[in-house]
C-alpha positions, 0 to 999 in steps of 0.5 A: 500500500505504501509503495502504491502511494509513491508510485501513484504520485509519479503517474502521468509524467513523461518518459524523461525524468524531471530534473530536480536540484535540491539545495541544502546546508548539509546532508542529514542522516534522517533525510537520506531515505527521503532523498533516495525516494526522490532520486527514484522518481527524479533525475536528482542533483543534491547541492550541499555545503558540507558537514558542520564541525559539531556533527562529529557522529555523521560520516559517509553521507555523500556516498549513501545516495548512489542514484543522485549526483551529490556535489559540494559547490564552491563556498564557505561555512561561517561559524557564529554563536547565537547569544542570549542572557549574556551567554552562548545560546546556540552555535550555528553555521552560515553556508555561503555557496556562490558555486551553486549558480554554476552547477544550476547552469550546468545541470539545467533543472526543471525544478528546484527545492531550496531548504532555507530562506537566504542567499542560496534561495535567492540564487535559485530564484534568480536562476528560475526567473531567467529560465522560467522554472518553479522553485519550492522553499522547504521551510521549518522555522516557527513563530517561536524560533524566528521571534528574534531575527534581525531587521535584515532577515525580516526584510529578506523574508518579506521579499521572498514571500512575495517572490516564491509561489511554492512552499513545503513546511515541516508541519503545522507550526511552520505553516503558521509562521508562513501565514503570519508573513502573508503567504497564502495557504494554497501555496503551502504543502504542509508536510512533516520533518521525518526520519528513517522509521524502519530503523527505529521500529525494527528490533534492537538490543539496549545499548546499556543496562542502567539501574535504578529504573526508570531511566530518563533519557536526553538525546542532543547537543550540550548547548543552552538551547536544548534546555538541559539546565531545566531538566537538571533542576527538575530532576534535582527537585524530584530526587530531593523528594525521594523520587528514584530514577536514573538520568542518561545523557547522550550527546556532545557539545561545548557545554558538556563539562558545564552540565556535568559540573552542574549535575554534581553541584545539584547533588544529582544521583544516578547520572550517566553521560555517553558520547554522541552515537552514530545513527545506526546505534540510536535505536539501541540508545532509546531502548535503554530508556523508559522515558525520553525528555525533550526540554528544548527552548527552541527547535523548529521540529525535534526529530528526537521526538520521532525517534522516541515515539517510533521506538515505543518510548513515552515522551515528555516534550517541550512546548517550544518544539515545533513537533509538539502540537502535531505529535502529542497531546497536552499530557505530554507537553510542558514548559521548560521555563516553568520549573513547577510545571516541569517537575510535576509532569516529570514526576507523573511521567517517571511514575509510569502513568504517561501514555505512549504517544501515537506513532500514527501521528508521524508521517512515513518517509514514503508519505512525505516523498509521495506528497512532494513528488505529486506536488512537483509533478502537478506544477511541472505538468501545468507549465508544459 
């Protein structure tokens, strides 16, 4: 049935495959199944800016798309810090890739998808304007994640909303942001951000055996944006009330040592730290836990939630994750900035009363691919 969905999406096209250029900062492991499905349907060129320094567990991703042409155009990665409250809130990378235009001129795509709203998309739109080709912007930002952008970025995005006719969003919260900019709803294909669901639904042995149970797991970078400080505070408050559980942190990042010191200063017991794991090991990581807590202060989606849900592990999710209203009920959602609410919800979850979320709320990669394929075929066919 799933295969038929994707096959039907590509019916009605000519024998020549549509030439599709896909532009992005970097190739992420979670998107490989999606890109492979697109490569089955289109003559696909992937233009990317290369792996970022803080993704040390990602490797060999360019070779994982044998049916596509994968190219890193000439350009630069500029590392910068997003600051808040006098400290580093997040570390980001700006990808400036002038070489994209050269590769578009050589490839002569019939359609372009650009995953951002910036310099790369401006080049894609310039090419498309000259050669009269459609462009989609694949967007993930939310009203919360974009609340503090500067005036220059606001101005650029306003220009883009007037220029771009086709959008794909990660989900409901991303669509809400575009609507706030004045984008018409009929120009938006609302999809989701997704992962390789087959990897996480398959059987896997736990990576570690940890006592005492339950094991509360946090997966992600050790940076302020991930809300780890709030999790430590809430966990410490519960342990002082004789609530017994273990904490497992899996990840890497600039603030890891600071988190370890903070855990020690709070007197937390049964705390375990493990380095970031490669993608193929992550199913075993989730099966080492009884509960996943995602206390992010800002995430446009939050693939940790997808992974946990598909692994069959209950999730306590921050309201600042873009996926929250789409994947969870109010029982599973909390504010990481409200220590009292966080502690109460964490106690409830640790007691085993939190229901497992519904995996049917998550779109499969085949469903996402079928939606995109159908949209591209429809627009390209209407242009002759």
